[in-house]
C-alpha positions as a Python dict, from the first residue, in 0.01 Angstrom:
ca = {
    (1, 'X'): (0, 0, 0),
    (2, 'X'): (-348, -169, -14),
    (3, 'X'): (-237, -529, -153),
    (4, 'X'): (-490, -824, -119),
    (5, 'X'): (-269, -1133, -9),
    (6, 'X'): (-408, -1328, -310),
    (7, 'X'): (-278, -1054, -526),
    (8, 'X'): (103, -1055, -376),
    (9, 'X'): (235, -1292, -638),
    (10, 'X'): (577, -1322, -675),
    (11, 'X'): (742, -1081, -937),
    (12, 'X'): (455, -1014, -984),
    (13, 'X'): (-2307, 808, -3432),
    (14, 'X'): (-2189, 961, -3302),
    (15, 'X'): (-2567, 1000, -3204),
    (16, 'X'): (-2776, 1277, -3084),
    (17, 'X'): (-2805, 1302, -2714),
    (18, 'X'): (-3066, 1552, -2568),
    (19, 'X'): (-2952, 1728, -2255),
    (20, 'X'): (-3303, 1656, -2118),
    (21, 'X'): (-3257, 1273, -2160),
    (22, 'X'): (-2924, 1310, -1962),
    (23, 'X'): (-3081, 1483, -1686),
    (24, 'X'): (-3367, 1213, -1677),
    (25, 'X'): (-3100, 935, -1669),
    (26, 'X'): (-2954, 1091, -1368),
    (27, 'X'): (-3278, 1097, -1182),
    (28, 'X'): (-3343, 722, -1296),
    (29, 'X'): (-3003, 613, -1175),
    (30, 'X'): (-3038, 798, -821),
    (31, 'X'): (-3367, 598, -770),
    (32, 'X'): (-3244, 253, -907),
    (33, 'X'): (-2907, 211, -739),
    (34, 'X'): (-2626, 6, -891),
    (35, 'X'): (-2590, -371, -924),
    (36, 'X'): (-2357, -447, -1226),
    (37, 'X'): (-2326, -820, -1156),
    (38, 'X'): (-2707, -857, -1202),
    (39, 'X'): (-2722, -614, -1477),
    (40, 'X'): (-2453, -790, -1679),
    (41, 'X'): (-2593, -1118, -1641),
    (42, 'X'): (-2930, -986, -1760),
    (43, 'X'): (-2796, -811, -2039),
    (44, 'X'): (-2768, -1108, -2258),
    (45, 'X'): (-3144, -1222, -2206),
    (46, 'X'): (-3350, -915, -2106),
    (47, 'X'): (-3494, -794, -2451),
    (48, 'X'): (-3714, -563, -2255),
    (49, 'X'): (-3457, -351, -2131),
    (50, 'X'): (-3506, 19, -2269),
    (51, 'X'): (-3274, 172, -2516),
    (52, 'X'): (-2940, 323, -2396),
    (53, 'X'): (-2943, 691, -2298),
    (54, 'X'): (-2565, 754, -2199),
    (55, 'X'): (-2450, 501, -2485),
    (56, 'X'): (-2519, 518, -2843),
    (57, 'X'): (-2388, 128, -2891),
    (58, 'X'): (-2469, -190, -2707),
    (59, 'X'): (-2174, -413, -2531),
    (60, 'X'): (-2070, -688, -2761),
    (61, 'X'): (-2158, -989, -2575),
    (62, 'X'): (-2024, -1364, -2642),
    (63, 'X'): (-1925, -1684, -2465),
    (64, 'X'): (-1593, -1662, -2646),
    (65, 'X'): (-1346, -1409, -2630),
    (66, 'X'): (-1321, -1034, -2714),
    (67, 'X'): (-1055, -784, -2815),
    (68, 'X'): (-1104, -430, -2799),
    (69, 'X'): (-875, -142, -2939),
    (70, 'X'): (-890, 177, -3101),
    (71, 'X'): (-846, 23, -3435),
    (72, 'X'): (-1111, -242, -3581),
    (73, 'X'): (-799, -417, -3814),
    (74, 'X'): (-606, -472, -3473),
    (75, 'X'): (-931, -577, -3295),
    (76, 'X'): (-971, -835, -3565),
    (77, 'X'): (-616, -946, -3563),
    (78, 'X'): (-647, -1025, -3204),
    (79, 'X'): (-982, -1186, -3257),
    (80, 'X'): (-844, -1409, -3528),
    (81, 'X'): (-571, -1532, -3284),
    (82, 'X'): (-807, -1631, -3018),
    (83, 'X'): (-990, -1807, -3316),
    (84, 'X'): (-681, -2010, -3373),
    (85, 'X'): (-659, -2119, -3011),
    (86, 'X'): (-446, -1831, -2856),
    (87, 'X'): (-539, -1669, -2537),
    (88, 'X'): (-589, -1316, -2426),
    (89, 'X'): (-228, -1244, -2385),
    (90, 'X'): (-124, -1367, -2731),
    (91, 'X'): (-442, -1182, -2879),
    (92, 'X'): (-299, -860, -2703),
    (93, 'X'): (57, -893, -2849),
    (94, 'X'): (-93, -927, -3216),
    (95, 'X'): (-320, -657, -3191),
    (96, 'X'): (-60, -454, -3030),
    (97, 'X'): (157, -507, -3337),
    (98, 'X'): (-123, -419, -3561),
    (99, 'X'): (-162, -96, -3382),
    (100, 'X'): (195, 10, -3419),
    (101, 'X'): (139, 10, -3787),
    (102, 'X'): (-218, 174, -3804),
    (103, 'X'): (-146, 434, -3525),
    (104, 'X'): (234, 500, -3520),
    (105, 'X'): (190, 857, -3383),
    (106, 'X'): (55, 690, -3081),
    (107, 'X'): (247, 397, -3041),
    (108, 'X'): (487, 137, -3173),
    (109, 'X'): (792, -95, -3068),
    (110, 'X'): (995, 210, -3018),
    (111, 'X'): (786, 298, -2716),
    (112, 'X'): (713, 171, -2369),
    (113, 'X'): (442, -89, -2234),
    (114, 'X'): (242, -144, -1895),
    (115, 'X'): (-8, -427, -1880),
    (116, 'X'): (-210, -583, -1600),
    (117, 'X'): (-285, -948, -1630),
    (118, 'X'): (-583, -1154, -1459),
    (119, 'X'): (-538, -1538, -1478),
    (120, 'X'): (-858, -1694, -1421),
    (121, 'X'): (-742, -2019, -1331),
    (122, 'X'): (-572, -1891, -1015),
    (123, 'X'): (-772, -1594, -974),
    (124, 'X'): (-443, -1363, -963),
    (125, 'X'): (-357, -1033, -1078),
    (126, 'X'): (-49, -952, -1228),
    (127, 'X'): (118, -624, -1329),
    (128, 'X'): (400, -551, -1575),
    (129, 'X'): (618, -253, -1596),
    (130, 'X'): (807, -251, -1926),
    (131, 'X'): (918, 120, -1930),
    (132, 'X'): (1268, 176, -2036),
    (133, 'X'): (1542, 390, -1885),
    (134, 'X'): (1742, 675, -1941),
    (135, 'X'): (2089, 620, -2140),
    (136, 'X'): (2345, 544, -1875),
    (137, 'X'): (2573, 852, -1974),
    (138, 'X'): (2297, 1105, -1939),
    (139, 'X'): (2293, 1361, -1673),
    (140, 'X'): (2058, 1677, -1561),
    (141, 'X'): (2366, 1928, -1623),
    (142, 'X'): (2428, 1763, -1994),
    (143, 'X'): (2089, 1804, -2097),
    (144, 'X'): (2052, 2145, -1953),
    (145, 'X'): (2342, 2247, -2147),
    (146, 'X'): (2188, 2105, -2464),
    (147, 'X'): (1869, 2262, -2425),
    (148, 'X'): (1761, 2579, -2547),
    (149, 'X'): (1543, 2688, -2256),
    (150, 'X'): (1698, 2506, -1996),
    (151, 'X'): (1400, 2275, -1959),
    (152, 'X'): (1359, 1878, -2036),
    (153, 'X'): (1334, 1862, -2418),
    (154, 'X'): (1033, 1727, -2570),
    (155, 'X'): (1150, 1576, -2859),
    (156, 'X'): (1509, 1499, -3014),
    (157, 'X'): (1754, 1262, -2894),
    (158, 'X'): (1738, 1381, -2529),
    (159, 'X'): (1390, 1288, -2488),
    (160, 'X'): (1461, 912, -2589),
    (161, 'X'): (1472, 652, -2323),
    (162, 'X'): (1553, 278, -2416),
    (163, 'X'): (1216, 117, -2567),
    (164, 'X'): (1058, -123, -2343),
    (165, 'X'): (777, -243, -2556),
    (166, 'X'): (931, -546, -2718),
    (167, 'X'): (1073, -663, -2395),
    (168, 'X'): (728, -632, -2239),
    (169, 'X'): (598, -853, -2526),
    (170, 'X'): (848, -1117, -2451),
    (171, 'X'): (766, -1116, -2083),
    (172, 'X'): (406, -1145, -2157),
    (173, 'X'): (459, -1438, -2407),
    (174, 'X'): (717, -1607, -2191),
    (175, 'X'): (500, -1609, -1872),
    (176, 'X'): (126, -1656, -2011),
    (177, 'X'): (169, -1710, -2383),
    (178, 'X'): (73, -1994, -2601),
    (179, 'X'): (172, -1895, -2962),
    (180, 'X'): (535, -1808, -3117),
    (181, 'X'): (619, -1456, -3230),
    (182, 'X'): (595, -1579, -3595),
    (183, 'X'): (234, -1653, -3543),
    (184, 'X'): (145, -1331, -3326),
    (185, 'X'): (339, -1093, -3557),
    (186, 'X'): (203, -1228, -3905),
    (187, 'X'): (-126, -1011, -3942),
    (188, 'X'): (78, -680, -3874),
    (189, 'X'): (342, -796, -4125),
    (190, 'X'): (83, -870, -4372),
    (191, 'X'): (-90, -508, -4346),
    (192, 'X'): (276, -350, -4326),
    (193, 'X'): (365, -510, -4673),
    (194, 'X'): (15, -492, -4838),
    (195, 'X'): (-109, -171, -4701),
    (196, 'X'): (-439, -57, -4501),
    (197, 'X'): (-650, 237, -4565),
    (198, 'X'): (-682, 519, -4273),
    (199, 'X'): (-977, 573, -4068),
    (200, 'X'): (-1114, 925, -4015),
    (201, 'X'): (-983, 1000, -3665),
    (202, 'X'): (-660, 844, -3723),
    (203, 'X'): (-584, 1044, -4067),
    (204, 'X'): (-660, 1344, -3844),
    (205, 'X'): (-414, 1238, -3584),
    (206, 'X'): (-120, 1172, -3848),
    (207, 'X'): (-161, 1553, -3998),
    (208, 'X'): (117, 1667, -3755),
    (209, 'X'): (371, 1421, -3946),
    (210, 'X'): (379, 1711, -4209),
    (211, 'X'): (496, 1985, -3984),
    (212, 'X'): (761, 2040, -3728),
    (213, 'X'): (1101, 1845, -3671),
    (214, 'X'): (1208, 1495, -3773),
    (215, 'X'): (1512, 1332, -3924),
    (216, 'X'): (1513, 1225, -4297),
    (217, 'X'): (1373, 885, -4228),
    (218, 'X'): (1113, 1021, -4011),
    (219, 'X'): (964, 1228, -4301),
    (220, 'X'): (1029, 941, -4562),
    (221, 'X'): (839, 689, -4333),
    (222, 'X'): (535, 892, -4225),
    (223, 'X'): (501, 1195, -4444),
    (224, 'X'): (638, 1060, -4812),
    (225, 'X'): (660, 1348, -5021),
    (226, 'X'): (571, 1583, -4755),
    (227, 'X'): (202, 1456, -4734),
    (228, 'X'): (51, 1252, -4443),
    (229, 'X'): (-179, 990, -4561),
    (230, 'X'): (-556, 1105, -4538),
    (231, 'X'): (-879, 912, -4442),
    (232, 'X'): (-934, 620, -4687),
    (233, 'X'): (-585, 648, -4853),
    (234, 'X'): (-347, 324, -4831),
    (235, 'X'): (-56, 316, -4639),
    (236, 'X'): (246, 71, -4641),
    (237, 'X'): (542, 45, -4419),
    (238, 'X'): (794, -214, -4551),
    (239, 'X'): (1051, -115, -4276),
    (240, 'X'): (802, -190, -3998),
    (241, 'X'): (748, -522, -4157),
    (242, 'X'): (1115, -583, -4150),
    (243, 'X'): (1150, -502, -3792),
    (244, 'X'): (861, -731, -3690),
    (245, 'X'): (1041, -1016, -3895),
    (246, 'X'): (1337, -979, -3707),
    (247, 'X'): (1133, -1011, -3369),
    (248, 'X'): (939, -1319, -3528),
    (249, 'X'): (1280, -1488, -3586),
    (250, 'X'): (1483, -1411, -3281),
    (251, 'X'): (1249, -1290, -3009),
    (252, 'X'): (1345, -981, -2817),
    (253, 'X'): (1708, -1028, -2921),
    (254, 'X'): (1583, -944, -3275),
    (255, 'X'): (1504, -604, -3148),
    (256, 'X'): (1792, -502, -2875),
    (257, 'X'): (2078, -670, -3086),
    (258, 'X'): (2145, -693, -3454),
    (259, 'X'): (2045, -461, -3715),
    (260, 'X'): (1750, -282, -3562),
    (261, 'X'): (1981, -213, -3225),
    (262, 'X'): (2237, -103, -3481),
    (263, 'X'): (2012, 143, -3634),
    (264, 'X'): (1885, 269, -3313),
    (265, 'X'): (2225, 342, -3202),
    (266, 'X'): (2331, 498, -3518),
    (267, 'X'): (2009, 749, -3503),
    (268, 'X'): (2106, 830, -3148),
    (269, 'X'): (2500, 876, -3213),
    (270, 'X'): (2418, 1106, -3484),
    (271, 'X'): (2206, 1317, -3303),
    (272, 'X'): (2495, 1348, -3015),
    (273, 'X'): (2331, 1114, -2765),
    (274, 'X'): (2481, 884, -2521),
    (275, 'X'): (2274, 549, -2522),
    (276, 'X'): (2510, 247, -2560),
    (277, 'X'): (2420, -128, -2677),
    (278, 'X'): (2465, -244, -2305),
    (279, 'X'): (2163, 16, -2233),
    (280, 'X'): (1971, -175, -2472),
    (281, 'X'): (2062, -547, -2414),
    (282, 'X'): (2044, -497, -2041),
    (283, 'X'): (1716, -348, -2004),
    (284, 'X'): (1454, -601, -1831),
    (285, 'X'): (1102, -533, -1754),
    (286, 'X'): (979, -580, -1401),
    (287, 'X'): (667, -800, -1281),
    (288, 'X'): (504, -590, -992),
    (289, 'X'): (223, -631, -739),
    (290, 'X'): (-58, -411, -842),
    (291, 'X'): (-177, -132, -588),
    (292, 'X'): (-544, -154, -487),
    (293, 'X'): (-822, 39, -341),
    (294, 'X'): (-1163, -36, -253),
    (295, 'X'): (-1443, 168, -389),
    (296, 'X'): (-1798, 108, -310),
    (297, 'X'): (-1717, -279, -296),
    (298, 'X'): (-1516, -277, -597),
    (299, 'X'): (-1129, -351, -591),
    (300, 'X'): (-955, -148, -817),
    (301, 'X'): (-597, -211, -934),
    (302, 'X'): (-353, 27, -1058),
    (303, 'X'): (4, 1, -1143),
    (304, 'X'): (261, 143, -882),
    (305, 'X'): (531, 407, -958),
    (306, 'X'): (686, 518, -1187),
    (307, 'X'): (335, 526, -1339),
    (308, 'X'): (80, 770, -1242),
    (309, 'X'): (-184, 503, -1165),
    (310, 'X'): (-187, 556, -785),
    (311, 'X'): (-356, 904, -855),
    (312, 'X'): (-649, 730, -964),
    (313, 'X'): (-670, 530, -646),
    (314, 'X'): (-608, 851, -445),
    (315, 'X'): (-898, 1035, -634),
    (316, 'X'): (-1122, 739, -560),
    (317, 'X'): (-1024, 751, -189),
    (318, 'X'): (-1117, 1120, -160),
    (319, 'X'): (-1468, 1068, -374),
    (320, 'X'): (-1554, 783, -129),
    (321, 'X'): (-1595, 1011, 150),
    (322, 'X'): (-1869, 1195, -46),
    (323, 'X'): (-2222, 1053, -143),
    (324, 'X'): (-2154, 1068, -526),
    (325, 'X'): (-2458, 853, -600),
    (326, 'X'): (-2680, 1062, -394),
    (327, 'X'): (-2577, 1388, -558),
    (328, 'X'): (-2680, 1234, -886),
    (329, 'X'): (-2506, 1172, -1243),
    (330, 'X'): (-2345, 1482, -1382),
    (331, 'X'): (-2479, 1686, -1082),
    (332, 'X'): (-2299, 2008, -977),
    (333, 'X'): (-2207, 1859, -639),
    (334, 'X'): (-2092, 1545, -789),
    (335, 'X'): (-1861, 1701, -1041),
    (336, 'X'): (-1728, 1949, -805),
    (337, 'X'): (-1610, 1693, -574),
    (338, 'X'): (-1432, 1489, -856),
    (339, 'X'): (-1260, 1793, -1017),
    (340, 'X'): (-1136, 1878, -672),
    (341, 'X'): (-1022, 1549, -576),
    (342, 'X'): (-822, 1522, -901),
    (343, 'X'): (-654, 1852, -805),
    (344, 'X'): (-557, 1698, -452),
    (345, 'X'): (-446, 1353, -566),
    (346, 'X'): (-242, 1524, -868),
    (347, 'X'): (-70, 1723, -624),
    (348, 'X'): (47, 1474, -399),
    (349, 'X'): (165, 1274, -731),
    (350, 'X'): (370, 1539, -870),
    (351, 'X'): (537, 1607, -550),
    (352, 'X'): (667, 1256, -452),
    (353, 'X'): (648, 1019, -774),
    (354, 'X'): (932, 913, -942),
    (355, 'X'): (1155, 579, -1000),
    (356, 'X'): (1126, 399, -671),
    (357, 'X'): (1454, 227, -731),
    (358, 'X'): (1609, 574, -693),
    (359, 'X'): (1422, 701, -400),
    (360, 'X'): (1191, 593, -117),
    (361, 'X'): (825, 726, -206),
    (362, 'X'): (583, 757, 74),
    (363, 'X'): (327, 532, -75),
    (364, 'X'): (147, 374, 234),
    (365, 'X'): (105, 732, 351),
    (366, 'X'): (-46, 886, 49),
    (367, 'X'): (-268, 577, -4),
    (368, 'X'): (-366, 587, 389),
    (369, 'X'): (-731, 640, 501),
    (370, 'X'): (-580, 903, 714),
    (371, 'X'): (-466, 1080, 405),
    (372, 'X'): (-780, 1056, 229),
    (373, 'X'): (-977, 1192, 516),
    (374, 'X'): (-755, 1479, 511),
    (375, 'X'): (-761, 1562, 152),
    (376, 'X'): (-1125, 1516, 139),
    (377, 'X'): (-1169, 1777, 413),
    (378, 'X'): (-1000, 2010, 199),
    (379, 'X'): (-1242, 2025, -66),
    (380, 'X'): (-1495, 2348, -7),
    (381, 'X'): (-1828, 2252, -111),
    (382, 'X'): (-1890, 2639, -195),
    (383, 'X'): (-1554, 2718, -388),
    (384, 'X'): (-1328, 2587, -645),
    (385, 'X'): (-973, 2572, -532),
    (386, 'X'): (-714, 2730, -780),
    (387, 'X'): (-421, 2647, -589),
    (388, 'X'): (-364, 2309, -392),
    (389, 'X'): (-77, 2232, -155),
    (390, 'X'): (157, 2080, -178),
    (391, 'X'): (230, 2289, -510),
    (392, 'X'): (526, 2121, -664),
    (393, 'X'): (548, 2185, -1036),
    (394, 'X'): (889, 2052, -1061),
    (395, 'X'): (971, 2121, -1448),
    (396, 'X'): (742, 1845, -1549),
    (397, 'X'): (591, 1933, -1873),
    (398, 'X'): (207, 1957, -1904),
    (399, 'X'): (178, 1878, -2278),
    (400, 'X'): (-33, 1643, -2489),
    (401, 'X'): (6, 1274, -2488),
    (402, 'X'): (-42, 1019, -2774),
    (403, 'X'): (-104, 656, -2653),
    (404, 'X'): (-301, 341, -2731),
    (405, 'X'): (-508, 126, -2483),
    (406, 'X'): (-621, -201, -2552),
    (407, 'X'): (-786, -499, -2378),
    (408, 'X'): (-852, -851, -2451),
    (409, 'X'): (-1063, -1159, -2271),
    (410, 'X'): (-1055, -1498, -2396),
    (411, 'X'): (-1300, -1777, -2353),
    (412, 'X'): (-1144, -1891, -2018),
    (413, 'X'): (-1198, -1558, -1871),
    (414, 'X'): (-826, -1443, -1890),
    (415, 'X'): (-807, -1067, -1929),
    (416, 'X'): (-505, -863, -2027),
    (417, 'X'): (-544, -482, -1968),
    (418, 'X'): (-272, -323, -2196),
    (419, 'X'): (-141, 21, -2270),
    (420, 'X'): (132, 146, -2497),
    (421, 'X'): (265, 483, -2623),
    (422, 'X'): (518, 711, -2784),
    (423, 'X'): (427, 992, -2541),
    (424, 'X'): (396, 1277, -2784),
    (425, 'X'): (249, 1269, -3154),
    (426, 'X'): (513, 1047, -3335),
    (427, 'X'): (758, 1055, -3034),
    (428, 'X'): (1102, 1204, -3064),
    (429, 'X'): (1039, 1211, -3426),
    (430, 'X'): (1346, 994, -3507),
    (431, 'X'): (1324, 700, -3694),
    (432, 'X'): (1605, 464, -3703),
    (433, 'X'): (1675, 401, -4082),
    (434, 'X'): (1527, 144, -4241),
    (435, 'X'): (1306, 25, -3926),
    (436, 'X'): (980, 179, -3986),
    (437, 'X'): (914, 298, -3640),
    (438, 'X'): (957, 620, -3428),
    (439, 'X'): (1173, 623, -3107),
    (440, 'X'): (950, 736, -2826),
    (441, 'X'): (1007, 1066, -2630),
    (442, 'X'): (898, 954, -2281),
    (443, 'X'): (1224, 1101, -2151),
    (444, 'X'): (1042, 1452, -2182),
    (445, 'X'): (877, 1362, -1865),
    (446, 'X'): (1176, 1375, -1668),
    (447, 'X'): (1270, 1693, -1461),
    (448, 'X'): (1622, 1885, -1492),
    (449, 'X'): (1562, 2048, -1167),
    (450, 'X'): (1812, 1895, -902),
    (451, 'X'): (1692, 1679, -607),
    (452, 'X'): (1337, 1574, -740),
    (453, 'X'): (1205, 1224, -720),
    (454, 'X'): (1172, 1263, -1103),
    (455, 'X'): (1520, 1447, -1186),
    (456, 'X'): (1679, 1265, -1490),
    (457, 'X'): (1971, 1029, -1404),
    (458, 'X'): (2166, 721, -1582),
    (459, 'X'): (1934, 426, -1618),
    (460, 'X'): (1648, 586, -1418),
    (461, 'X'): (1287, 556, -1536),
    (462, 'X'): (1062, 879, -1582),
    (463, 'X'): (749, 939, -1439),
    (464, 'X'): (511, 783, -1681),
    (465, 'X'): (146, 884, -1761),
    (466, 'X'): (47, 564, -1929),
    (467, 'X'): (-169, 329, -1715),
    (468, 'X'): (-389, 33, -1769),
    (469, 'X'): (-643, -66, -1506),
    (470, 'X'): (-851, -363, -1375),
    (471, 'X'): (-1128, -393, -1117),
    (472, 'X'): (-1348, -688, -951),
    (473, 'X'): (-1606, -741, -730),
    (474, 'X'): (-1698, -1107, -661),
    (475, 'X'): (-1685, -1303, -1005),
    (476, 'X'): (-1723, -981, -1204),
    (477, 'X'): (-1391, -879, -1366),
    (478, 'X'): (-1314, -585, -1570),
    (479, 'X'): (-1024, -481, -1772),
    (480, 'X'): (-1048, -98, -1877),
    (481, 'X'): (-844, 207, -1994),
    (482, 'X'): (-858, 557, -2122),
    (483, 'X'): (-553, 694, -2274),
    (484, 'X'): (-464, 1045, -2282),
    (485, 'X'): (-169, 1153, -2103),
    (486, 'X'): (-274, 1335, -1759),
    (487, 'X'): (-607, 1288, -1847),
    (488, 'X'): (-585, 910, -1760),
    (489, 'X'): (-605, 883, -1388),
    (490, 'X'): (-872, 1135, -1387),
    (491, 'X'): (-1078, 944, -1647),
    (492, 'X'): (-1029, 592, -1459),
    (493, 'X'): (-1187, 751, -1176),
    (494, 'X'): (-1494, 862, -1364),
    (495, 'X'): (-1514, 530, -1531),
    (496, 'X'): (-1495, 361, -1203),
    (497, 'X'): (-1775, 596, -1058),
    (498, 'X'): (-1996, 534, -1336),
    (499, 'X'): (-2024, 199, -1261),
    (500, 'X'): (-1992, 172, -889),
    (501, 'X'): (-2213, 488, -829),
    (502, 'X'): (-2441, 507, -1113),
    (503, 'X'): (-2483, 128, -1216),
    (504, 'X'): (-2353, 165, -1590),
    (505, 'X'): (-2258, -114, -1790),
    (506, 'X'): (-1902, -97, -1947),
    (507, 'X'): (-2010, 81, -2268),
    (508, 'X'): (-2205, 314, -2096),
    (509, 'X'): (-1934, 408, -1851),
    (510, 'X'): (-1695, 473, -2153),
    (511, 'X'): (-1920, 696, -2344),
    (512, 'X'): (-2040, 924, -2054),
    (513, 'X'): (-1965, 1258, -2040),
    (514, 'X'): (-1615, 1352, -1900),
    (515, 'X'): (-1433, 1639, -1759),
    (516, 'X'): (-1056, 1679, -1785),
    (517, 'X'): (-832, 1891, -1608),
    (518, 'X'): (-482, 1850, -1775),
    (519, 'X'): (-307, 2132, -1609),
    (520, 'X'): (-141, 2110, -1259),
    (521, 'X'): (-252, 2436, -1092),
    (522, 'X'): (-566, 2674, -1155),
    (523, 'X'): (-922, 2635, -1183),
    (524, 'X'): (-957, 2562, -1535),
    (525, 'X'): (-1146, 2246, -1639),
    (526, 'X'): (-1261, 2121, -1979),
    (527, 'X'): (-1623, 1953, -1986),
    (528, 'X'): (-1791, 1785, -2270),
    (529, 'X'): (-2088, 1952, -2436),
    (530, 'X'): (-2333, 1671, -2314),
    (531, 'X'): (-2288, 1793, -1958),
    (532, 'X'): (-2618, 1945, -1877),
    (533, 'X'): (-2583, 2340, -1895),
    (534, 'X'): (-2733, 2395, -1549),
    (535, 'X'): (-2438, 2187, -1426),
    (536, 'X'): (-2193, 2393, -1626),
    (537, 'X'): (-2343, 2726, -1493),
    (538, 'X'): (-2337, 2605, -1125),
    (539, 'X'): (-1978, 2525, -1164),
    (540, 'X'): (-1877, 2843, -1304),
    (541, 'X'): (-2048, 3003, -981),
    (542, 'X'): (-1838, 2814, -783),
    (543, 'X'): (-1522, 2955, -951),
    (544, 'X'): (-1440, 2675, -1184),
    (545, 'X'): (-1298, 2836, -1528),
    (546, 'X'): (-1508, 2585, -1757),
    (547, 'X'): (-1413, 2543, -2124),
    (548, 'X'): (-1705, 2357, -2287),
    (549, 'X'): (-1599, 2151, -2593),
    (550, 'X'): (-1851, 2156, -2868),
    (551, 'X'): (-1980, 1839, -2991),
    (552, 'X'): (-2087, 1489, -2829),
    (553, 'X'): (-1764, 1345, -2859),
    (554, 'X'): (-1421, 1530, -2874),
    (555, 'X'): (-1058, 1358, -2863),
    (556, 'X'): (-956, 1599, -2572),
    (557, 'X'): (-1096, 1348, -2336),
    (558, 'X'): (-915, 1036, -2405),
    (559, 'X'): (-1040, 721, -2582),
    (560, 'X'): (-1091, 385, -2400),
    (561, 'X'): (-1205, 39, -2416),
    (562, 'X'): (-1308, -240, -2156),
    (563, 'X'): (-1406, -592, -2134),
    (564, 'X'): (-1581, -781, -1883),
    (565, 'X'): (-1665, -1148, -1733),
    (566, 'X'): (-1963, -1154, -1523),
    (567, 'X'): (-1859, -1488, -1368),
    (568, 'X'): (-2120, -1686, -1538),
    (569, 'X'): (-1942, -1757, -1872),
    (570, 'X'): (-2053, -1447, -2048),
    (571, 'X'): (-1820, -1182, -2170),
    (572, 'X'): (-1868, -826, -2269),
    (573, 'X'): (-1656, -574, -2475),
    (574, 'X'): (-1690, -200, -2538),
    (575, 'X'): (-1495, 43, -2725),
    (576, 'X'): (-1618, 403, -2729),
    (577, 'X'): (-1693, 622, -3035),
    (578, 'X'): (-1442, 911, -2940),
    (579, 'X'): (-1195, 730, -3173),
    (580, 'X'): (-1218, 470, -3451),
    (581, 'X'): (-1225, 161, -3224),
    (582, 'X'): (-1420, -149, -3204),
    (583, 'X'): (-1470, -425, -2990),
    (584, 'X'): (-1452, -763, -3195),
    (585, 'X'): (-1565, -1094, -3059),
    (586, 'X'): (-1365, -1436, -3132),
    (587, 'X'): (-1533, -1627, -3426),
    (588, 'X'): (-1609, -1987, -3406),
    (589, 'X'): (-1373, -2249, -3425),
    (590, 'X'): (-1201, -2299, -3746),
    (591, 'X'): (-1395, -2567, -3947),
    (592, 'X'): (-1727, -2469, -3756),
    (593, 'X'): (-1859, -2254, -3996),
    (594, 'X'): (-2091, -2429, -4240),
    (595, 'X'): (-2080, -2755, -4074),
    (596, 'X'): (-2419, -2937, -4075),
    (597, 'X'): (-2603, -2998, -3761),
    (598, 'X'): (-2648, -3364, -3677),
}
């Protein structure tokens, strides 16, 4: 595993974009070459810079802090915490709590959390794994006997693992926070009690609440009267406010013990599950070292297994063997290498990755230069590969994932990169009575096949798709992430390449057209319509089975946010238009507005 010594800490619009302009950008980038540090320093003063071609909006720029998330109300809540004297970690917790209300299909206190924290004063990077474990009484045989098709259920009680999010909040606040839970959760409690109107994308994502399974409390909470709220309609969640008030009063004990815990266990027991009170109270998150690789001079950080983060690093290692910048942005050669690198990296991931507490994983081998060389040589420049060895489709489901990613930076340059999820839309679709949140279904990523690294077992953590990320080069620091199930590692690699190979700023790197291959085998690949038609044609000629998604932006390619410090005291924020999100800057200090100049 590539770990830098200083990172070995202990415990550690939409808009119209003509395809011709995209092609022009590719040519310009190939001639100019990247220098993001200089670019970012100039961004705040260079008024002669031509209009953005890839991006439809500019970066947010400030000397203070920024919070970027998929919901403006959440970003605003975090920015208000910054204005009140909180730091990036405080802001992230506050924003995450609001996201649990405004995007309950994606995330909430019934789910898991991962984070990467950059501490500016020590120049250290910390990783946090707050993914919950399976119930102590669960076994593969038990679940198989209850499953109608013999496969791991994707909803219902057997898909529920212990929610790790609140324990993650507690760990973040204890190590880095400056504000009380009472202060941090106040914005979310306010919106839960007083209501908020839904945004357009969010309303569309809410629609599945009207259909499918779910206990009575689920329907009553998220589709009252059988109808999901529509865009512009107001939604209130008093049960969620009650749950947050318990956390505000008693910290994590207000979730893992007491009335909320009792409601969780009652729901599990009513559905025939095996989770116990001890499974909740004995769960603790884990501070971990990040995994790193160097790509074109950038140090890229991801979290180690049980997350899929190392797949992004393996992709980058393979891509580094090819002159991507020389090939050109959105060129056939570049996209072919990236798509093939994805297949190779995920083949290794799925064969070997699970909970490292239960099996030894060959991480150093997979991350080695020798492995990258060998895998890179497997790419045929004249042909797409439809089957990559080792093939190990070990009963892991290839379904969609619903997740939020958010990031924050404060005026001191501290950065938190945070991702949080229910896994599928509305998770298990089980709501503990009176709590206002859904229990996630992350256990659906276990396999029931015996002897695999990811086979379900008591108190084992499943393979996780959700990953935060961080990258740095000299004084330039970037917190970033792109949600979207199995799309995430490949989207991370594309984001990094956009910056390192093509000199994009963080807004451009998010908005740039992406590909996504969510399946584990075959030659199928999804591509956004803004990729040049000639590239699509030539990829098909290589054997790629390309599905072009109509529209400049679609939700099949994930949603991302990013923040950046240029090392000179200037901070930048970005949120892409594939969702309702916004990067919102910290306001001036309280009392400064309207003050007279001396």
